[in-house]
C-alpha positions as CSV (number, residue, x, y, z in Angstrom):
1,M,32.4,-0.8,33.3
2,K,32.1,1.0,29.8
3,S,34.0,-0.2,26.9
4,S,36.8,2.5,26.1
5,R,39.9,0.4,24.7
6,R,40.5,0.9,21.2
7,W,43.2,-0.9,19.0
8,R,44.7,0.6,15.9
9,C,44.1,4.1,16.8
10,A,40.8,4.1,15.2
11,P,38.0,5.6,17.4
12,A,35.1,3.3,18.1
13,Y,31.7,3.9,16.3
14,D,29.0,4.9,19.0
15,W,26.9,1.9,17.9
16,A,29.8,-0.7,18.3
17,L,30.3,0.6,21.7
18,R,26.7,0.5,22.7
19,F,26.3,-3.1,21.5
20,N,29.3,-4.2,23.0
21,D,28.2,-2.7,26.4
22,V,24.8,-4.5,26.2
23,V,26.1,-7.9,25.3
24,R,28.6,-7.8,28.0
25,D,26.1,-6.6,30.7
26,Q,23.7,-9.2,29.6
27,L,26.3,-11.9,29.8
28,L,27.4,-10.8,33.2
29,R,23.7,-10.7,34.3
30,R,23.1,-14.2,32.9
31,D,20.2,-12.8,31.1
32,H,20.7,-14.8,27.9
33,A,17.2,-14.5,26.2
34,P,17.8,-10.9,24.9
35,L,21.1,-12.0,23.4
36,V,19.4,-15.1,21.9
37,D,16.8,-12.8,20.1
38,Y,19.4,-10.0,19.4
39,Q,17.7,-8.5,16.5
40,K,15.1,-7.0,19.1
41,L,17.7,-5.3,21.1
42,G,17.3,-2.3,18.8
43,N,19.0,-0.4,15.7
44,D,22.3,-1.1,17.2
45,T,22.4,-4.7,16.2
46,R,22.0,-4.1,12.5
47,L,25.5,-2.9,11.8
48,P,27.5,-5.0,14.5
49,V,25.8,-8.3,13.5
50,P,25.0,-7.9,9.8
51,T,25.5,-11.8,9.4
52,A,25.2,-14.2,12.3
53,E,28.3,-16.4,11.7
54,H,30.7,-14.5,14.1
55,Y,27.7,-14.0,16.7
56,L,26.4,-17.5,16.9
57,P,29.4,-19.0,18.7
58,L,28.6,-16.7,21.6
59,L,25.2,-18.3,22.0
60,Y,26.7,-21.8,22.0
61,I,28.9,-20.8,24.8
62,M,26.1,-19.2,26.6
63,G,24.2,-22.5,26.1
64,L,27.1,-24.4,27.9
65,Q,27.2,-22.3,31.1
66,G,26.0,-24.4,34.0
67,E,23.7,-22.8,36.6
68,K,26.4,-22.4,39.1
69,E,29.1,-21.5,36.6
70,S,30.7,-18.0,36.5
71,I,31.4,-16.0,33.5
72,R,34.4,-13.5,33.4
73,V,35.3,-11.1,30.9
74,V,38.9,-11.5,29.8
75,V,39.1,-9.0,26.9
76,D,36.8,-6.0,26.2
77,G,37.0,-3.3,23.8
78,I,36.5,-2.3,20.1
79,Q,39.3,-2.9,17.4
80,N,39.3,-1.0,14.0
81,A,36.3,1.1,15.1
82,S,33.8,-1.5,14.7
83,I,34.9,-5.0,15.7
84,S,34.1,-6.2,19.3
85,M,36.9,-8.0,20.8
86,L,34.9,-9.0,23.8
87,S,35.9,-12.5,25.0
88,V,34.8,-14.4,28.0
89,V,35.7,-17.4,30.0
90,V,32.8,-19.7,31.3
91,G,33.3,-21.9,34.4
92,N,34.5,-21.8,37.8
93,Q,38.3,-21.4,37.9
94,G,40.2,-23.0,40.5
């Protein structure tokens, strides 16, 4: 699933789409190590994560995910050309 939703009629930057896709795909695969060490994911991390305060909460949520708990993407896309709106729910929903 590629990120294609855009809000406010601003076309998303390619780097924003690529980083959003990598983060989403790693989350869904439960491959958290690359997301913890996100600076090593390549050049596409410098612009979407210039400072970590908006990215770190995602790492805390990943750390809370139990071994048997699912993760589900509830919002996916880029707003204002560069802001990822990727939102996930962790846990088995009844």
